[in-house]
N, C-alpha and C positions, 0 to 999 in steps of 0.2 A: 503495500499498500505506498511508502514513503516513495519507493522511486516513481508508481505511480500518481501523483501529487509533487514530485521533482519534476518529473516531463515535462510534465499537462505544464507547470508553471512557467519550467523553459520554454517551452512552444505560446503558450496566450502572453504571456509577457512582451518578448519584444517584437508580438506582430499587434498590441494596442501602439508602442510606442510608436511603430512604424506610422501605422493608420490614423495618428496625431497628423500627423507632418502631408500626409496625401490631403486633395483634398474632397471632401463631402459629395459622396457622388448620393445623398439622399437624404434627403431635411429632415433629420429624425431628431427631438427634444431626448432631454436627456435619461428618461427613466425606461423610453424603448430602445436607446443602444445599450443602454446598462442591461434589460432584460437580453438583451440581443448575444452584449458580449460574455451574460451571464450563459444563455443556452447552450454556446459553440463553447464552451469550458465545459458542460457537462458531457459535453457527444465528443470533444476531445477524450477524455480521460476517460469514459463509457470505452474508445476504442482502442484506446493505449491500454486499456487492461488486460486486455490476456497474453498481451506479449511483456509487459510489466511484471506477470508475474512466474512466467520464466526465465528473465531474465534474474528474480530477485532469487528462486532456486538453486541459479544457474551458480550465482555471489553465495548463496548460504555452502553448497555443496563445492565450491572451490573454497574458502576460509576454510570453512567443517569437514572434510571428507567423512563420509560412513564408512564403516567397515561393515560387508556384509555378514549375515550370520553361518553359524559353522551348521554343512548337513548335518549333521549331529542333530541341531539344535529343530530343525525342518523335519526329522522323520515322527512319525505321529505316534511313537509313543509317549515321546513329551510332548509334542501339543494335542492338546485332543479336538479331534473332530466335531 
């Protein structure tokens, strides 16, 4: 989740700053523009969720690799079905 927030902010903040220097295409009042930016932020965040989750898992495995269970532990004698 932290990766998702960081990437969403890294995309939306520069986009907003650039949009301040562009000429306005539509005559929008600030509540409407704010609502559109909020909608865009939610859509970007939702579209990045799957990708950032896999990135988070890869970073977690890279920092703290796990070792598989021994085959004896996987045997049906140790773990009931």
